[in-house]
C-alpha positions in Angstrom: 24.4 -70.1 -120.4 26.2 -69.0 -123.6 25.2 -70.3 -127.0 28.6 -72.1 -127.1 27.6 -73.8 -123.8 24.4 -75.1 -125.2 26.2 -76.5 -128.2 28.6 -78.3 -125.9 25.8 -80.0 -124.1 24.3 -81.0 -127.4 27.5 -82.6 -128.5 28.0 -84.2 -125.1 24.6 -85.6 -125.1 25.3 -87.6 -128.2 28.4 -89.0 -126.5 26.4 -89.9 -123.4 23.7 -91.7 -125.4 26.3 -93.8 -127.2 28.1 -94.6 -123.9 24.8 -95.5 -122.3 24.1 -98.1 -125.0 27.6 -99.4 -124.8 27.4 -99.7 -121.0 24.1 -101.6 -121.2 25.7 -104.2 -123.5 28.8 -104.4 -121.3 26.6 -105.1 -118.2 24.8 -108.0 -120.0 28.1 -109.4 -121.2 29.5 -109.2 -117.6 26.5 -111.4 -116.4 23.6 -109.1 -115.7 20.3 -110.8 -116.3 18.7 -107.3 -116.5 20.4 -103.9 -116.6 19.4 -100.3 -116.6 21.5 -97.1 -117.4 20.6 -93.7 -116.2 22.5 -90.8 -117.8 22.6 -87.0 -117.3 24.4 -84.1 -118.9 23.7 -80.6 -117.9 25.1 -77.2 -117.2 24.5 -74.9 -114.2 25.3 -71.3 -113.5 25.4 -70.1 -109.9 26.0 -66.9 -108.0 26.5 -67.1 -104.2 25.9 -64.0 -102.1 27.5 -63.2 -98.7 25.8 -60.1 -97.2 25.5 -57.7 -100.2 28.5 -58.9 -102.2 29.1 -61.8 -104.6 31.1 -64.5 -102.8 31.3 -66.9 -105.8 30.2 -67.0 -109.5 30.5 -70.3 -111.3 29.5 -72.2 -114.4 29.8 -75.9 -114.4 29.2 -78.9 -116.8 27.7 -82.0 -115.2 27.6 -85.4 -116.8 27.7 -89.1 -115.7 26.2 -92.6 -116.0 24.7 -94.8 -113.3 24.2 -98.6 -113.9 21.8 -101.0 -112.1 22.7 -104.6 -112.8 20.3 -107.4 -111.7 21.4 -110.9 -110.9 18.8 -113.4 -109.5 16.7 -110.4 -108.3 19.6 -108.8 -106.5 20.5 -105.3 -107.6 24.1 -104.0 -107.9 25.0 -100.4 -108.6 27.9 -98.4 -109.9 28.4 -95.0 -111.5 31.0 -92.8 -113.2 31.7 -89.6 -114.9 34.7 -91.1 -116.7 33.5 -92.8 -119.8 36.8 -94.6 -120.3 35.9 -96.8 -117.3 32.6 -98.3 -118.6 34.0 -101.9 -118.5 35.0 -101.4 -114.8 31.5 -99.9 -114.0 29.7 -102.9 -115.6 31.8 -105.5 -113.8 31.5 -103.6 -110.4 27.7 -103.4 -110.6 27.4 -107.2 -111.5 29.9 -108.1 -108.7 27.8 -106.0 -106.2 24.6 -107.8 -107.3 26.2 -111.3 -106.9 27.6 -110.3 -103.4 24.1 -109.4 -102.2 22.5 -112.8 -103.1 19.1 -113.5 -104.6 15.9 -111.5 -103.8 12.8 -113.5 -104.2 10.6 -110.4 -104.0 12.2 -108.9 -107.2 10.0 -109.1 -110.3 11.5 -107.2 -113.2 12.7 -103.9 -114.5 9.9 -102.1 -116.4 9.2 -102.4 -120.1 8.4 -99.7 -122.5 4.9 -98.0 -122.5 3.7 -94.8 -124.2 4.4 -91.6 -122.3 2.6 -88.2 -122.3 4.9 -85.2 -122.9 4.3 -82.7 -120.1 4.1 -78.9 -120.5 6.3 -76.2 -119.0 9.5 -78.2 -118.0 11.9 -76.5 -120.4 12.5 -72.8 -121.0 14.9 -72.0 -123.9 15.9 -68.8 -122.1 17.5 -70.8 -119.3 19.7 -72.6 -121.9 21.3 -69.3 -122.6 22.0 -68.1 -119.1 25.5 -67.2 -118.2 27.2 -65.8 -115.1 26.6 -62.2 -116.1 22.8 -62.9 -116.4 22.7 -64.5 -112.9 24.7 -61.6 -111.5 22.1 -59.2 -112.9 19.3 -61.2 -111.3 21.1 -61.4 -108.0 21.5 -57.6 -108.0 17.8 -57.2 -108.6 17.2 -59.4 -105.6 19.5 -57.3 -103.5 17.9 -54.0 -104.7 14.6 -55.3 -103.5 16.1 -55.9 -100.1 17.6 -52.4 -100.0 14.1 -51.0 -100.5 13.2 -51.9 -96.9 15.0 -49.7 -94.5 16.3 -51.4 -91.4 17.1 -54.7 -92.9 20.2 -56.0 -94.5 21.0 -59.1 -96.6 23.0 -61.9 -95.0 23.2 -64.7 -97.6 21.5 -66.0 -100.7 22.1 -66.9 -104.3 20.8 -67.4 -107.8 21.1 -70.7 -109.8 20.1 -71.5 -113.3 20.3 -74.9 -114.9 19.5 -76.9 -118.0 20.0 -80.6 -118.6 19.1 -83.8 -120.4 18.3 -87.1 -118.7 18.5 -90.6 -120.4 17.2 -93.9 -119.3 17.8 -97.2 -121.2 17.2 -100.8 -120.0 17.5 -104.3 -121.3 13.7 -104.6 -121.8 13.7 -101.9 -124.5 13.1 -98.7 -122.7 14.9 -95.8 -124.4 14.0 -92.4 -123.0 15.5 -88.9 -123.0 14.1 -85.6 -121.9 15.3 -82.0 -121.6 14.5 -79.9 -118.5 15.4 -76.5 -117.0 15.1 -74.9 -113.5 16.1 -71.8 -111.6 16.3 -71.1 -107.9 16.8 -67.8 -106.1 16.8 -67.1 -102.4 17.8 -64.5 -99.9 18.0 -64.3 -96.1 17.9 -60.8 -94.4 18.4 -59.6 -90.9 16.9 -56.6 -89.0 18.4 -55.3 -85.8 16.4 -53.6 -83.1 17.3 -51.9 -79.8 20.2 -53.5 -77.8 21.2 -56.9 -79.2 17.7 -57.8 -80.6 17.7 -59.1 -84.2 15.3 -61.0 -86.4 15.7 -62.8 -89.6 13.5 -63.4 -92.7 13.9 -65.3 -95.8 12.3 -65.8 -99.2 12.9 -67.9 -102.3 11.7 -68.4 -105.9 11.9 -71.8 -107.6 10.7 -72.3 -111.2 11.1 -74.4 -114.3 11.1 -71.2 -116.4 13.0 -67.9 -116.1 11.7 -65.4 -113.5 13.9 -62.4 -114.1 12.0 -60.0 -111.7 13.5 -61.0 -108.4 13.1 -57.7 -106.5 10.1 -59.2 -104.7 12.2 -62.0 -103.2 14.6 -59.5 -101.5 11.8 -57.3 -100.5 9.8 -60.0 -98.9 12.8 -61.4 -97.0 13.6 -57.9 -95.7 10.1 -57.1 -94.8 9.8 -60.4 -92.9 12.8 -59.7 -90.9 11.8 -56.1 -90.0 8.3 -56.9 -89.0 9.5 -59.8 -86.8 11.3 -57.3 -84.4 9.8 -56.5 -81.1 8.2 -59.9 -80.6 6.0 -60.6 -77.6 5.6 -63.9 -75.7 3.2 -66.4 -76.9 0.4 -67.6 -74.6 0.2 -71.3 -73.9 -2.9 -73.1 -74.9 -4.8 -74.6 -77.9 -5.4 -71.9 -80.5 -6.1 -71.4 -84.1 -2.9 -71.7 -86.1 -2.4 -70.8 -89.8 0.5 -72.6 -91.3 1.8 -70.8 -94.4 2.9 -73.1 -97.2 6.6 -73.3 -96.2 5.7 -74.3 -92.6 3.1 -76.8 -93.6 5.4 -78.5 -96.1 8.2 -78.8 -93.6 5.9 -80.8 -91.3 4.4 -82.9 -94.1 7.9 -83.8 -95.3 8.7 -85.6 -92.1 5.3 -87.1 -91.2 2.7 -87.7 -94.0 4.9 -88.0 -97.0 7.0 -90.9 -95.5 3.7 -92.6 -94.6 2.4 -92.8 -98.2 5.6 -94.4 -99.5 5.0 -98.1 -100.4 8.5 -98.9 -99.2 7.6 -97.8 -95.7 4.2 -99.4 -95.9 5.7 -102.8 -96.8 8.3 -102.5 -94.0 5.7 -101.7 -91.3 6.9 -98.1 -90.9 3.7 -96.3 -92.0 0.9 -95.1 -89.7 -1.4 -95.4 -92.7 -0.5 -99.0 -93.7 -3.9 -100.5 -93.0 -6.1 -97.4 -93.6 -6.8 -97.6 -97.4 -10.5 -96.9 -98.0 -10.9 -95.2 -94.6 -11.2 -91.5 -93.6 -7.9 -90.2 -92.7 -8.4 -86.5 -93.2 -11.1 -83.7 -93.4 -13.7 -84.6 -95.9 -12.9 -81.5 -97.9 -9.3 -82.4 -98.4 -7.7 -84.0 -101.5 -4.1 -84.9 -102.1 -2.9 -86.0 -105.5 0.6 -86.8 -106.7 0.9 -85.6 -110.2 4.0 -86.4 -112.3 2.5 -84.5 -115.3 1.6 -81.2 -113.5 2.4 -78.4 -116.0 5.6 -76.6 -114.8 5.9 -78.7 -111.7 9.4 -79.1 -110.2 8.9 -82.9 -110.2 7.3 -83.1 -113.6 8.6 -85.4 -116.3 7.2 -87.6 -119.0 8.6 -90.6 -117.1 9.9 -91.4 -113.6 13.4 -92.4 -112.6 13.0 -95.9 -114.0 11.4 -94.9 -117.4 7.8 -95.6 -116.2 5.2 -93.2 -117.7 4.3 -90.5 -115.3 0.7 -90.3 -114.1 -1.8 -88.6 -111.8 -2.1 -90.7 -108.6 -4.9 -89.9 -106.1 -3.7 -90.3 -102.5 -6.5 -88.8 -100.5 -10.0 -88.0 -102.1 -12.6 -86.3 -99.9 -10.7 -87.3 -96.9 -10.6 -91.0 -97.8 -7.1 -92.7 -98.3 -7.0 -94.1 -101.8 -3.6 -95.7 -101.9 0.2 -95.3 -101.9 3.1 -94.4 -104.1 5.0 -97.3 -105.8 8.1 -97.9 -107.9 8.7 -101.0 -109.9 10.1 -103.1 -107.0 7.4 -102.3 -104.4 4.7 -102.6 -107.0 6.0 -106.0 -107.9 5.9 -107.1 -104.3 2.3 -105.9 -104.1 1.3 -107.4 -107.4 0.2 -104.2 -108.9 1.6 -101.6 -111.5 4.1 -98.9 -110.6 2.5 -95.4 -110.0 5.6 -93.8 -111.7 6.9 -92.8 -108.3 10.6 -93.7 -108.7 12.7 -90.6 -108.1 16.5 -90.0 -108.3 18.8 -87.4 -106.9 21.2 -87.9 -109.7 23.2 -90.5 -111.7 25.3 -91.4 -108.6 22.3 -93.1 -106.7 19.6 -95.7 -107.3 16.0 -94.7 -107.7 13.7 -94.7 -104.6 10.0 -94.3 -104.0 9.1 -90.5 -103.7 6.7 -87.8 -104.5 6.6 -86.1 -107.9 4.3 -83.1 -107.4 2.1 -83.6 -104.3 -0.9 -81.2 -104.8 -3.0 -80.4 -101.7 -6.4 -78.9 -102.4 -10.0 -78.6 -101.2 -13.4 -78.6 -102.8 -14.3 -75.9 -100.4 -11.2 -73.6 -100.1 -11.5 -70.7 -97.7 -9.7 -67.3 -97.9 -8.1 -67.9 -94.5 -5.9 -64.8 -94.7 -8.8 -62.4 -95.2 -10.4 -63.0 -91.7 -7.4 -64.6 -90.0 -7.6 -64.8 -86.2 -4.9 -66.6 -84.2 -1.3 -67.2 -84.9 0.1 -67.0 -88.4 3.3 -69.1 -88.8 5.6 -68.6 -91.8 8.1 -71.3 -91.0 9.1 -73.8 -88.4 12.5 -75.1 -87.0 13.0 -78.7 -86.1 10.6 -80.5 -88.3 13.3 -83.2 -88.9 12.8 -84.3 -85.3 9.2 -85.4 -86.0 8.4 -89.1 -85.6 7.6 -90.3 -89.1 5.6 -93.4 -87.9 3.5 -91.8 -85.2 3.3 -88.4 -86.7 4.1 -86.6 -83.4 6.0 -83.4 -83.6 7.2 -80.5 -81.5 8.7 -77.6 -83.5 9.6 -73.9 -83.0 7.6 -71.4 -84.9 9.6 -69.0 -87.0 8.4 -65.6 -88.1 5.1 -66.0 -86.3 2.5 -63.3 -85.7 -0.7 -62.8 -83.7 -3.3 -61.8 -86.3 -6.9 -60.6 -86.1 -9.3 -58.8 -88.5 -8.6 -55.1 -88.7 -5.5 -55.3 -86.4 -1.8 -54.9 -87.2 0.0 -58.3 -86.9 1.9 -58.6 -83.7 5.3 -60.5 -83.9 5.8 -63.4 -81.5 9.2 -63.7 -80.0 9.2 -67.4 -79.4 6.6 -70.3 -79.5 6.6 -74.1 -79.7 4.0 -75.9 -81.7 3.1 -79.5 -80.8 0.7 -82.0 -82.3 0.2 -85.1 -84.3 -0.1 -84.7 -88.1 -2.4 -87.6 -88.7 -4.8 -86.2 -86.1 -4.6 -82.7 -87.4 -5.4 -83.8 -90.9 -8.8 -84.8 -89.8 -9.9 -81.3 -88.9 -8.2 -78.7 -91.0 -9.2 -75.8 -93.3 -7.6 -75.3 -96.6 -6.8 -71.8 -97.9 -6.8 -70.3 -101.4 -3.2 -68.9 -101.6 -1.6 -71.8 -103.4 2.2 -71.9 -103.7 4.7 -74.5 -104.9 7.3 -75.4 -102.3 9.7 -77.6 -104.3 7.6 -80.7 -105.3 4.7 -79.9 -103.0 1.9 -77.5 -104.0 -0.2 -76.3 -101.1 -2.1 -73.3 -99.8 -2.1 -72.0 -96.2 -3.6 -74.5 -93.9 -5.7 -73.7 -90.8 -5.8 -75.9 -87.7 -6.2 -75.9 -83.9 -2.9 -76.7 -82.3 -1.2 -76.7 -79.0 1.1 -73.7 -78.6 3.6 -73.3 -75.8 5.0 -69.9 -75.1 8.6 -69.6 -73.8 
């Protein structure tokens, strides 16, 4: 972003703040008993790659406002990026609330409470990033891929962003916070004899600038090359090591939905009646930390302006509780855990994880003496049953591993199991990595493998 771009955001943020205050007043005048405005202004610079060439380079300014209006407990919503339409937005949100009818379960939008300012969520260097800078970073990523003979890039990209979020409501909350992020990814392909080919991918996501991206391209290419010549997997129950990407994919569609209070209250959670009971290995701890330094989900407050906090979910294998926003917390008669998340100003907040950290009081270097099947990724995790926890997925970039032996690639293998059962008997590694808002090491389990 150029210096002039940063100045434009600064000027636009003043406009959005004033427009947010105006929209709040218009909503109350239109008949809202409570109202909340969420605003965002930011700038992103993106470079998209196709093979080893730049397909698109762009620089964009994003801004907009979203309004929640409450009438008799019913919530109406409207949003805009045209600040000349604030009257229409206010009236639309109020009409939507009235059309829904009252909601007896509604308690209130949150009020103001002191917040803790987190560390590592804004990097001044990302404010200054322009297309030329992202092009240079993308070229470094491609150069890393070229270091590995026999593999070629197929797609990828680099994105750098900076923005400011605003939250105001009729109970006196007035919050704003700056944040930055970058993302880089690359997929590579390696071709073997005949029509055999194998792919590999790698990525880097961070709240601060990571200029040395050669390792991203190198890892993607190496993964593709070493996956050639795969052998058939043997069917049976074997030791499986799920690398962080693979484990997070499975957790996203099984365990994570189960700890949402919205699913618990709607009878859609396998864990609904298990608080205080053992649900995982006694060495396992899972915490949702909205204040984790440098975390991708870190902020001083959640999507409703509630102060972020550290929320224990599992301690020593015991289920401690669930994640709540203001609405579900009101229904349960407790306080929000600061777990309201937003995808942007065009949508309402929902219960979600902030930074889910998976750890153990007895971590093991699983990769040092690994024996079994090492799985780098999975395909088909979205088909898992979020209520029962059952899944059947295809292993991606999987290898037979054993101490002192060269890893042997596996051509194809299916993994099947139940996440809630597997949690009870798992080993936790030491190679911690952040995959989006989930921080986890490699996980070791015994799992059913079907060769095909």
